N, C-alpha and C positions, 0 to 999 in steps of 0.2 A: 477759409472754412465756412461752409454753410451752417446756419443756425436757425432755430425757431425762436421768435421773440416771446419772452415770458410776459404774461399779463395775468391780473387777478380778475376772476370771473365774479360778478356781483352775485351775492347770495339771493336765492329765490325768496320772495316775500311769503311770510306765513302768518296766518291769523290765529295760530294756536298760542294760547297764553303759556302753555307748558314748554313749548319748544323755543319760543322767542328768546328767553334769557340764555339758553344753551348756545344758540346760534350767535347771539351777540357776543358772548364770551369767547366763542371760537374765533369769530372775526377779529375781535380785539387782540387775541393771542397771535393770530396769523399776521396781523398788521405790525405787532411788536417785533415778531421774528423778521419780517421784511425790512423794518427800519434797522434792526441790528445787523442784518446781512449787508445792507447798503453802507452802513458805517464801516463794517469790516472790510468791504470792498474798497472804500475810499482809503482806509488805513493801509491796505496792501497795494494801493495804486493800481487797482484793476489788473492783477496778475493774469497773464495769458499763458496758455499751454498749447504745445504742438499737438498735432493729430497723433494718437497712439499708433504703435506698430503692431501690438498684440491685442487681440480681442477675444473675449470669452463670452459665452451666452447659450441660448437655447433656440432651437428652430422647431416649428410645428406647422402642420398643414394636412392637406387631404391628398390621398393617392387615388387618382381616377384610373382604375384597372380595367383593361380590355383583354378578355380571354379569347383566343382563337385556337383552331385545331379541334381535336375531339377527344373525349374520354368516355369509357364504358365500364370497365371493371374497376370498381372503387377500391376494393381490397380482395384478399383471397377468399373471404367468406361471403362477399356480397357483390353481385353483378345485377344492376337494374335491367329491366326488360327493354330499355331504350338507350340510345347513344346521345350524349349531350355534346353540343358543339360550341356555339358562341355564348359568351356571357360578359357581364360587366359588374362593377361594384365600386364602392367608395370605402377606402380604409384610412385609418389614422396613421400619421407619421409624426413622431416626436423624438428629438435627439439633442443632446448637448453639442456645442460646436466650439471649435478652436480655429482662429484665423490669424495669419501673419502677413502683413503687407507694409513694407517700408513706406514712410510718408511721402517720399519723393519718387516713388517707383510706380509704374503701371502694373507690375506683376506682384503676385502674392500666392499663398497657398491656403487651403481650407481643409478642415477635417470635421465630418459629422459622423456620429456613431450612436444609434439608438433603435427604437422600436419602429417596425415597418410592416404595416398590415396590407396584404394583397387579397383582401376579402372579395368574393365575387359570387353573383347569382346567375345561373345559366338560364337561357331561354327555355320556357316551358315546352316539353315535348309530349306527344301522345304515344301510348303503348298499344299493344295489339288489342286490348280490351277497350280501346278508345278512351282510356283514362289518362288525364294529364299528369305528368310527373314533374316535380320541382327538385332542383339540386342547388345547394349553397355550400361553397367552400370557405373555410376560415383560415386559410394559409397566412402565416405571419413569420417575420424574420427579425433577427438582430442584424442590422445593416451597418457596414463600415464604408464610408464614402470619402476618400481623399480626393482633392481637386486642385487643379492649377487655376488661379484666378487672374483675369486680365481686364484692366479698366482702360478702354480707349480714350486717348486724350487726357488721361488722368482725371476723368470725370467720376461722378457718383454712380454712373451706370457701369455694370461690370458683366463679364461673361465668365463662365467656369465650366470645367469638364474634367472627367477622370474616370477611374474604374469604380465598380461597386462590388463589394464582397458581402454576401448575405448568408447567414447561418439560420437554418430552419428552427423555428420556435414552436409553431403550432401547425398541425396538418389535419385537423378535424373537418368533418363534413356533416351536413344534414340532408336527408332525402325523404320525400313523402310522395306517395302515390295517391292522387285525387280520386274523385268519383266520376262515373260516366254520367254526362248530362242527361242521358235518357232515363237514368234511375236516380232522381234527386234525393230519394229517401235512403240511399245507400250510405253506410257509415264509412268515412275516409279511413284509409289504413294508418297505422301508427307511424310516427316519425322514426326513421332509421338514422342512427348516429354512429359515428366511428371515426377511425383515422384512415386517410388515404395511405395505401402502401406504395412502395417503390418511389418514395419522395426523396429527391436529392437533398443531402444534408447541407451542402455548400453550393452556392451559385456564384459565378464570376461573370459580371456583365459590365455595362458602361452607362454613363449619364452625361448629358450636356444641359446647360441651363443659363439663365440670365437673372440679374437682380438689380436693385437700385437702393443705395444707401440714403436714408433720410436722417440727418443728425437731429437728436433730441436735446443736445446740450450745447451751450455757448462755449466759446474757447476760453472763457474765464473759469471754467470748471475743470479741475484736475481729472475727475472721473467723468468720462464722456460716454453717453449712450447713443446707439444708432439702431434705428428700425429699418429692416430690409425686407420688403416684399420680394418674392422670387418665384420662378416657375422653372421646372426642369422636365426633360424628356428622357425616358429610359426605354429604349427600344427592346424588342423581343430577343435580340441576339444574346445568347447565354441564359435566357430566362425560361427554360423548360423545366417546370417544377418537378416533373416525374421522369424517371429514366425509361418508362414505357409510354406508349401512345404518343400523340402529337401535340398535346396541350402546351401552349406558351402564353406569356403575359407581356403586354405593352402597357407602360404606366406613364401618365402625365401627372406631375405633382405640382400643386400650387400651395404656397404657404407664406409664412412670415417669420423672420428671425429677429430676436432682440439681442444686441451685442453691447458689451461694455469694455472699456479699456482706460488706461491711465496715461495721460500725456505728460511730457516734460515741460518744466517752466522755461519759457523763452523770453523772459523780461530782460532783454539785453540793454534796454535804455538805461537801467539803473545799476546793472551788475556787470554783464560781459563787456560792454563797451568801456566801462571805467577800468576793468582789469586788463583789457587788451586794447588799449588806445592806439590807433594807428597814427604815425607821425608822417605827414605828407610834406615833402619839400621838392622844389624844382631848381635844378642847376643848369643855367644857360651860359655856356662859355663865351668869353669875349670875342673869340674867333679872329684874332689878329691875323691879317692876311699872310699866308705862307704856303706856297704850293709844295706838295710832296710828290716827288718822283719815286715810285716804288719799284725796286728791283725784286721781282718775285721769283722765288725758287719753287717750282711747281712739281710735286711728286708725280711719278709716272707708274701707275699700277701695271702689273705684268699680265693683264687679262684682256681678252677680246670676247665680248659677249655676243651670243648668237640668239636669233629669234626662234621661238618654239616651232618645230616642224620643218626647219630649214637648216641645211649645212653650208649655205653660202654666206660669205661675209656680208653683214647687214649694210644697207645703203647709207646709214648714218655715218659710217666710217668713210674717210676720204680715200678713194681708190684712184690711183694715177695710172697713166699709160707710161710706156718706156721713155718717151721724150720728156714728159713732166717729171719723172723720177730722176732723170739726169740733172735737171735744174733745181731739184728739191734741196732746200737748206733748212736745217732745224731752227736757225735764228731768223727765218723769214716765214714763219708759220702763218702770219696773217694773210698771206697771198693765197693760201689754200683753205681758208675758212669755209665751212659748210654754210649754206644760205638759209637753212631752216631752223636755226638755233635762236633761243630767246637772248636778248641783249644782256640780261643779268649774268648769265654764265657763259656767254659766247667766247670770251677770251680763254677761259680755262678749258672748255670743251673743245675748242679748236686744237689745243694741244692733244687732248686725249684721243680725239677721233683721227688724229694723224699718227697714232702709236705705231702702226705697221710701217709707215713711211720713215718715222724716226728710227725704228729698229733696222730697217733696210739700209739707211744711210750709215748708221753706226757699224753695221756688219761689213759694209764696203770699206769703211775707214780702218777696221780692225780685222784683217783677213784670218787671223787665228781664232777668232771668237766662234763658238758653237752654241747652239741652243737645242732644247727639246720642247716640242709643242705637245701639250697634254690636253686632249679634248674630254670634257665632262658633260654628259648630255642628259642625265637623269633617266637614261634608257640603257640599251645594251651598248657594249664597248664599241661595236662597229660604227654606231652613229657618232660617238665622240671622235673616233678615228677619222671619219669623213670631214668633220669640222676642222680638225688639225691639218688634214691634207689640203683643205681650201686655203688656209693661211700659208702653208708651205709653198703651194703652187704660186701664190701671189708674190712672195719674196723671191722665188727662183725665176719666174718669168718676167717680172717687172724690174727687179733690182739686180738680176744676174748673180744671185747668191748660189754658190755651188750646192747642189742638192745634198751632198754627203755631210755638209755642215749642219743640217737640220734633221733631227730625229723626230718621229711622231709616234703617238700611242693614244689609245682611247680607254676611258674608264667611266664608271657610272657616276661617281661623286668626286668633286675636287678635294684636294688635300685639306683645305679649311672650308668646309661647307657652311652656308648661312642657315640652311634648314637643319635643326638639331633633332635628335630622336625624341619623339613624343610631342613635337610642335604641332599645334592645331590652328593657330591664327595666322591669317595673311600668307598662306602657303604659296599662293600664286606669285606674289612678289619675291618671296624667298627663293622659289625654284627658278625664277627668271635670273636671279643672281648666281645660281649654281650651274646654269647652262653656259659654259664658257670654255675658251681655250687658254690655258696658262702657259706663259712663256718662261721656261726654266733655263738657267744658265749658270755655269761656274766661272764665266769669264769676267774678271773685275772691270774691264773696260765698258761693259754693258750695264753694270749693276750700281745701285746707290751705295754711297760710302758705308763701310762697316757691315754690309749685308752680304750674305751668301746662302746657299741652299736653294731648294726647289721653289720656295714661295717668295724669294727675295724680289723687291721692287726694282724696276729699271732705274737707271741714273736719271735724276730729275732734270727738268727743262728750266732754263732761266729766261724770264721775260722782263723787259723794262717797259713800264707803262706809267701814265699819270693817274694817280688815285682820284676818284671823284670827290670824296669827302671823307677824311679820316674819322674813325669812330670817336676820337676825343673831341670832335667838333659837334657831336650830337647833343641834343638837349636831354638831360637825365631827369626822369621823374621817379623820385624815391618815395615809396609808400611803406615805410618800415612797419612791420607787424602785420601786413596785409595777408601773408600766407597763413597766419594762425587765426586772425579775427574775421577775415572776409572770404566769402565763396568766390567772388570775382569783383573787379572794379574797372571803371572806364574813365575816360577823360573827355571833358568839353573845353575846348580852347577858343575863346572869343577875342576878336581884335577890338580896336578903339571904336569901330562903328557897330559893334555888337554881332558881327557875322561870326558864327560859331562853326567849329569843326569837331567831329567826334572821332575818338580813337579807342580801341579796345574791343572786347573786354580782355583783361589780364588776370593772371593768378599769382604771378611772382611779385616780389617786393620792389624790384627795380626794373624800369623800362627805359630804353634809349630810343629816341626818334630823331631822324635827320632833320636839321633845321629847315631844309628845303621843303619837306612835307608839310610844314606849317606856314612858313613865310612865302613859299612860292618864289616869285621873282623879287620880292621886297628885300632891300638890303638889311632892314631892321624894323622893329615895331614893338609896341607895348600890348601885352595880352593879359587876359584874366583866365587863369586855369582852374577849373573845378574838377575835383576828384569825386566821383559818385561810386560808392561801394555798397555791396549787399552782404550783410552778415550771414553766417551760416544758419541763422534762424529766420532769415528773410527780411530783417530790418534794413532800411536804407540809411547810409551814413554819407554825409557830404562835407568836403573841406575845400576851401577856395584860397587862392593866393595870386597876387599880381607878379608878372615877370617881364623883363625886357629881353628880347631875343635879337641876336645878330647873325646874319647869314654868313656861312663860311665862303670865302672867295680866295682864289689863288693869286699869288704875287711873287714873293721871294721863293727861291729854290731851296728845298730841304731834301736831302737824299735819305731814303729809307729802304729797309729790306723787309721782305715778307717771306716767311717760311710756312709750310703746312705739313702736318703729319696725319697719317690715316690710321684709324682704329678699326679693329675687326668688329663684326656685328655683335651688338649688345655687350660690349666690354668698355670699361673705363680705365684700364691699365694698359699703357703702351708696351709694345714688345721690346725686348732687351736691345735689339738693334737700333730702334728709334731712340731709346734712352741714351745710347752711346752717341747717336747723331746729334741729339739736343745738347749733350754735354760737350762734345769735342768739335762740332761744326757750328752750331747756332750760337751758343753762349759766347765764344770768343769774338763773334761779330758785333756784340752789343757794346756801343761806345759809352764812355763815362757820362753819367747823368741822363742817359736815355730813358724813354718810356717804352715799356714792352706791353703791348696790347694783345691779350690772349682771348680768343673767341672760340667757344665750343659749339659744335653742331651735331645733329643726328639726321637720319633719314626719317621718313614718315611711317615706318613700320613700328607698331606698338602704340601704347597709350600716350597721349600728349603730355600729361603730367609726369609720367615716368621718363619720357624723353627729355623733358626740361631738366630734371635732376641729373640724368645721364650726361647731358652736354656740359653741365657745370662741373660734374665730377671729372670729365675728360680735361676741361680747361684747367682745373686745379691740379690735376695730375701732371700736366705739362709745366705749370708754374712751379710746382714743387721740385721738379727735376732741374729746371733752369736756376731756381733760387739756390738749390744745394750746390750746383756747379759754381755759381758766383761766390758763395760763402767759402768754398775751398780755396779761392784766390784772395779772400779777405775783402771782397767787394760788397758794399751796402748802399751804393749810389743809384741803383736802378729802381724806378717806380713801375709798379705793376698795375694793370687795369684788366680785371678778369671778368668775363661775362659768359653766361650760357644761354643760347638761343633755342635750344631744343629743336623741334621740327618746324619752327616758325618760318614759313616760306617767304615772308617779306625780308628776312635777314639771311636766308640760306644762300651760300655761295653758288648753289646749283639748283636746278629744278629737280623733280622726283619722278619724271615720266619714264626714264630708262634705268636699267640696272647700273650703267656707268655713273649716272648722276647720283643715284642712291648710295653707291659705294663711296663716292667722293664727298658726300654730305656727312659721312661718319668721320668727321675731321676736326682738328684744332688748327686754327690759323694764328700765326704769331707775327705781328707787325712790330718792327723795331724802329722807333721814331727818335732820331737824335735830338738832344736838347737844343733849343734856339740859342744862337750865339749873338 
């Protein structure tokens, strides 16, 4: 916060015997008050206050009015012998004001309502008798001016603009006919006064302006004053004061506003931090060597997503020729991996981008299975039908599936659309997810266990792979209470030589980081970890702790299983079919004493903080279903590790570039790790 340093101005010397004692007493009294204020400030430990959000005050200035157009008939009873055209004048503007601007925002709103003079004097004109004529108008209004306020870079400089609503208050004029210079002894005519007729009672126009806030109070004062010089421009649009003739006004206003507001106490050093102390701990597992081979059961969504404006199968899907289709095997998918995928999600997306080949092979193996392809295009039904026909043509021509086994239809929206009525944010991404062909079937041989109906997922694919590093080998940084006490926090991790790495910022209470991200190729090492957090009032909090880290390395073989389930957009409750799947398929596979690691994720659509909570809710929903199923059999031997990663792309199982990846990131991954023997 900017402030102006307070100082005492030395009193001017006076040689008057009468005034000297008075000034001396005044100076002594002011000095006494200053000392008392300093003592009070020390006793309150220099309380500091945040910038106010609400301001009240008064604005005043000068209106520089410029009249253009012409006027002749002033009212029904008086028409001067000449037409007046251009004029100008300076009028008074004074108004109380109200302003709201959140302390951490560039945006705000302003309201000024008060007296607004549009006084003007017209250029002198000559009449037929060669006598000069003068006209002065005294138009004035009650003006109401709401404005939107914007401060670039959150600086003291701001711009504003908005409508102006003016109600006529005064419409009087003064007119005088002068004397002919050729007859200097002639007596001037009397001043004619009256009210202009045909004056608009209400004007609606606009204004734009700029100002600069100059703080007058230090942040140790609860009541804070701001002085704001400003200038605004009010063009002639809508400013025709009369319903007749062509007279209009353009105004440039220059003035100054005095504003005051009350800030909130932000002395977190003695109050908030004590009440909301964060507890920072680091847990680095011993990482005893033990390789995990993970058998992964990968869910297969029954969607093929299409690009906008195209009804052809996108080239990101693996399209085979007839010879390749003959040799295609679902358990050898790695031979058909696309070459343009990121390593992080390559294994999973290899499966998904082969969905049509997997479907073709399964239909070959199950001759009685039939499907319906439903194209949803966000357009007319014919466009969706063309998309469905493209998929049908591929299955018929490449995998020799009989055409009568495949029905097609088109519609505008899918059965479960991502774009909900009234949605306004990130519509492009939502609509990308709704432009798809859904594979519907009632054939159990094609569908996931316990699923049926038009939106049932296809039977999952099983993959056996070596896990890079299990989540329980990660280093856990627990900053308990951070969600309430801190706006965000970061980590600085320094090794024995003082070489530091930075991680963050974070907003959640707990963060897990793979040991390899810190250790690199080092098998182990001693580190100093510093947590640096910022409270919600802007104060910096630091905590430091030493930790010994050990890199996870494979050795012994430990078999594990990985399952994952898919959630619909913006939901944290699994569908009933998945609840049955978790209860009757996944839970029985959990061995005695195992650890079940449950990780919730979201796509990138929506606010980051909301997605963080949504992912954790999904993970806890899955945990509750498995825990309830175990309890029914009397089991309490399983350890759970539940985490929510939100849209964090460093931990996401997929990228978020395509609708396929975003749909699969709405997931919960369940790793079942047997107990070490």
